[in-house]
C-alpha positions in Angstrom: 12.6 9.4 -1.5 10.7 11.7 -3.9 12.7 13.8 -6.4 12.1 17.6 -6.6 11.4 18.2 -10.3 10.2 21.8 -10.3 10.2 24.8 -7.9 7.9 27.8 -8.1 7.3 30.9 -6.0 3.9 32.3 -7.2 3.8 34.8 -4.2 6.4 36.2 -2.0 5.0 34.1 0.9 4.5 30.9 -1.0 6.8 28.2 -2.4 5.7 25.1 -4.4 7.8 22.0 -4.8 6.7 19.5 -7.6 7.9 16.1 -6.4 8.0 12.9 -8.4 7.2 10.0 -6.0 9.8 7.2 -5.8 9.5 4.3 -8.2 8.8 1.9 -5.3 6.7 3.5 -2.6 7.3 0.5 -0.2 6.5 2.5 2.9 3.2 4.0 1.7 0.3 1.7 0.8 -1.4 2.5 -2.6 -4.6 3.6 -0.9 -2.6 6.3 1.1 -1.0 7.7 -2.1 -4.4 7.6 -3.9 -6.0 9.7 -1.1 -3.5 12.6 -1.6 -4.1 15.6 -3.9 -2.1 15.4 -7.2 -1.8 17.7 -10.2 -4.5 17.0 -12.7 -3.4 14.2 -15.1 0.0 13.9 -13.5 1.6 11.5 -11.1 3.5 14.4 -9.5 2.8 15.7 -6.0 2.9 19.4 -5.4 4.0 20.5 -1.9 2.7 23.9 -0.9 4.6 25.9 1.8 3.0 29.2 2.8 4.4 31.6 5.4 1.5 34.1 4.9 0.9 35.6 8.3 -2.9 35.0 8.1 -2.8 31.5 6.5 0.6 29.8 7.2 0.5 26.2 6.3 2.2 23.2 4.6 0.1 20.7 2.6 -0.1 18.9 -0.7 -2.2 20.7 -3.4 -3.7 19.8 -6.7 -4.0 23.5 -7.7 -2.1 25.6 -10.2 -0.9 29.1 -9.5 0.1 32.0 -11.7 3.8 32.8 -11.5 5.5 36.1 -11.9 7.2 36.7 -15.2 10.6 36.9 -13.5 11.4 34.4 -10.7 12.0 35.9 -7.3 15.6 35.6 -5.9 14.6 33.1 -3.2 13.0 30.8 -5.8 16.1 31.0 -8.0 18.3 29.9 -5.0 16.0 27.0 -4.3 16.1 26.0 -7.9 19.9 26.1 -7.9 20.3 23.9 -4.9 17.2 21.7 -4.8 16.1 20.9 -8.4 16.8 17.2 -8.8 17.4 16.7 -5.1 16.0 13.6 -3.3 13.9 14.1 -0.1 15.6 12.0 2.6 13.6 12.8 5.7 10.5 14.8 6.7 10.4 15.5 10.4 8.7 17.8 12.9 10.4 19.4 15.9 8.6 17.5 18.6 5.0 18.4 17.9 5.6 22.0 17.3 4.9 23.6 13.9 8.5 23.5 12.7 8.9 21.2 9.7 12.3 20.0 8.5 12.7 18.5 5.0 16.2 17.1 4.4 17.2 16.8 0.8 20.4 15.6 -0.9 21.9 15.7 -4.4 25.2 15.2 -6.1 27.4 18.0 -7.4 29.1 17.8 -10.8 32.1 15.9 -9.3 29.9 13.4 -7.5 30.0 14.7 -3.9 26.8 14.4 -2.0 25.4 17.8 -0.9 22.7 17.9 1.8 20.3 20.7 2.6 17.5 21.3 5.1 14.4 23.2 4.1 13.0 24.5 7.4 9.4 25.7 7.5 8.4 27.6 10.7 4.6 27.8 10.7 4.1 30.3 13.5 1.5 32.9 12.5 3.0 36.3 11.7 6.5 34.9 12.6 6.3 32.2 10.0 9.3 31.8 7.8 11.1 29.4 5.4 14.8 28.7 5.4 17.3 26.9 3.2 20.1 25.6 5.4 23.4 23.8 4.6 22.9 20.7 6.6 26.6 20.1 7.0 27.5 23.6 8.4 24.1 24.7 9.8 24.5 28.0 7.9 21.5 29.8 6.4 21.9 30.0 2.7 18.8 32.2 2.5 15.5 32.9 4.3 12.3 34.0 2.8 12.0 36.7 5.4 15.2 38.4 6.7 15.2 39.9 10.2 18.2 42.2 10.8 19.7 42.5 14.3 18.1 46.0 14.6 14.6 44.4 14.5 15.4 41.4 16.7 18.4 41.2 19.0 17.2 37.9 20.3 16.9 36.1 17.0 18.3 37.9 13.9 17.7 36.1 10.7 20.2 36.7 7.9 21.9 34.9 5.1 25.3 33.3 6.0 24.4 33.3 9.7 23.9 30.0 11.7 20.4 28.7 11.8 19.1 28.9 15.4 15.6 27.4 15.9 13.0 29.4 17.9 13.3 28.9 21.7 11.5 25.8 22.9 8.2 26.4 24.6 8.2 25.3 28.2 5.2 23.0 27.8 4.4 19.4 28.3 4.3 16.9 25.4 0.7 15.6 25.4 1.7 12.5 23.5 3.8 11.3 26.4 1.6 12.3 29.4 0.0 9.5 31.4 -2.9 9.7 33.9 -0.9 10.4 37.0 1.1 13.2 35.4 -2.0 14.8 33.9 -3.8 14.9 37.3 -0.7 16.2 39.0 -0.4 19.0 36.5 -4.1 19.8 37.0 -3.7 19.7 40.8 -0.8 22.2 40.6 -3.2 24.5 38.8 -5.7 24.3 41.5 -7.8 21.4 40.0 -7.0 18.5 42.4 -10.1 16.4 41.9 -10.2 13.9 39.1 -13.6 15.0 37.9 -13.1 18.7 38.3 -13.5 20.8 35.2 -10.4 22.2 33.5 -10.5 25.1 31.0 -9.5 24.9 27.3 -7.2 27.8 28.0 -5.3 25.8 30.7 -4.8 22.9 28.3 -3.4 25.2 25.6 -1.1 26.9 28.0 0.1 23.7 29.6 0.6 21.3 26.6 2.5 21.8 23.4 0.8 21.5 20.0 -2.8 21.6 21.4 -4.9 24.2 19.6 -7.9 26.0 21.2 -10.3 23.9 19.1 -8.8 20.6 20.2 -8.7 21.8 23.8 -12.3 22.7 23.6 -13.1 19.2 22.2 -11.3 17.6 25.2 -13.1 19.8 27.8 -16.5 19.1 26.2 -15.8 15.3 26.3 -14.5 15.5 29.8 -18.0 16.6 31.1 -19.2 13.1 30.5 -16.1 10.8 30.6 -13.8 12.7 33.0 -10.6 14.6 32.1 -8.2 11.7 31.7 -10.5 9.6 29.5 -11.2 12.6 27.2 -7.5 13.6 27.1 -6.4 10.0 26.4 -8.9 9.6 23.6 -7.5 12.7 21.8 -3.9 11.6 22.6 -4.3 8.1 21.3 -6.0 9.2 18.1 -2.9 11.2 17.3 -0.5 8.5 18.5 -2.2 5.9 16.3 -3.0 8.2 13.4 -6.7 7.5 13.7 -7.9 10.6 12.0 -11.2 11.7 10.6 -10.1 14.5 8.2 -12.6 17.2 7.3 -13.7 20.8 7.3 -15.6 21.7 10.4 -18.5 24.2 10.1 -21.3 25.5 12.2 -23.6 26.7 9.4 -23.6 27.4 5.6 -22.1 30.9 6.2 -19.1 29.5 8.1 -16.0 29.1 6.0 -14.9 26.3 8.3 -11.6 25.1 9.8 -9.5 22.0 9.4 -10.5 19.1 11.7 -9.3 15.5 12.3 -11.2 14.4 15.4 -14.8 13.2 15.7 -17.3 16.0 15.0 -18.2 18.0 18.2 -21.8 18.4 19.2 -23.6 21.2 17.4 -21.2 21.2 14.5 -20.9 19.4 11.2 -18.0 18.2 9.1 -17.4 17.8 5.3 -15.3 14.6 5.1 -12.2 14.1 3.0 -10.0 11.1 2.3 -6.9 12.9 3.8 -6.0 16.0 5.8 -4.1 17.2 2.7 -7.2 17.0 0.6 -9.2 18.9 3.3 -6.5 21.6 3.5 -6.4 22.0 -0.3 -10.2 22.4 -0.5 -10.4 24.8 2.5 -7.6 27.2 1.3 
């Protein structure tokens, strides 16, 4: 229910949305809102969306950025359609890194217009789309991909938006003990206590990073595969996070982390994952 107040594009790969929170944030306790980064001295939240191939990400930021003297064309389009729009929903595609922000506003004659801002956070293939929610047509994309470069998934203005093909992986948030052990058995790991590799977990389950997989494998040495897997799964299901920046030593720039600190590493704690991301990047 936040209202988009200002839109900037300081870099070709980055878009910033300044959002006024709703007057009554009934769904968000005050302590949650207070834990999120805000612009200094303002009540506004700034949502950062970056499709940089090395550091693609979406998080709230309290930082300011220098803007080009002339706004880029994608920024101008976003301003035209989204300034003053209300954020209706924020959803993920399953637990993949595809984020949909649905926004709506009224045109001059009172009709409700609805748009979807789609952020695909997928390494060098990351992209940002503005889609007409009613027709599914791409109004513009931050990175165009003509048919000559990709016959499988060309990306151009005025074409229908087609999401990336779904990965044929299991949803780790829905897997129970029997299914996990059956999957492990098919991979040649039939015994309950037998070690599995982090690589197998990454290739089998959607949304599991190599770092999380390594955490599960390390825990499984003591508690067994199912207990370690269930512990990680339940923490995400129940949003029991421990946000921080995980490091090995002072020279290590670190990485985002939300689980208990693994052995041999240390973590600088933050009140929210957004605050940790803002500090890291």
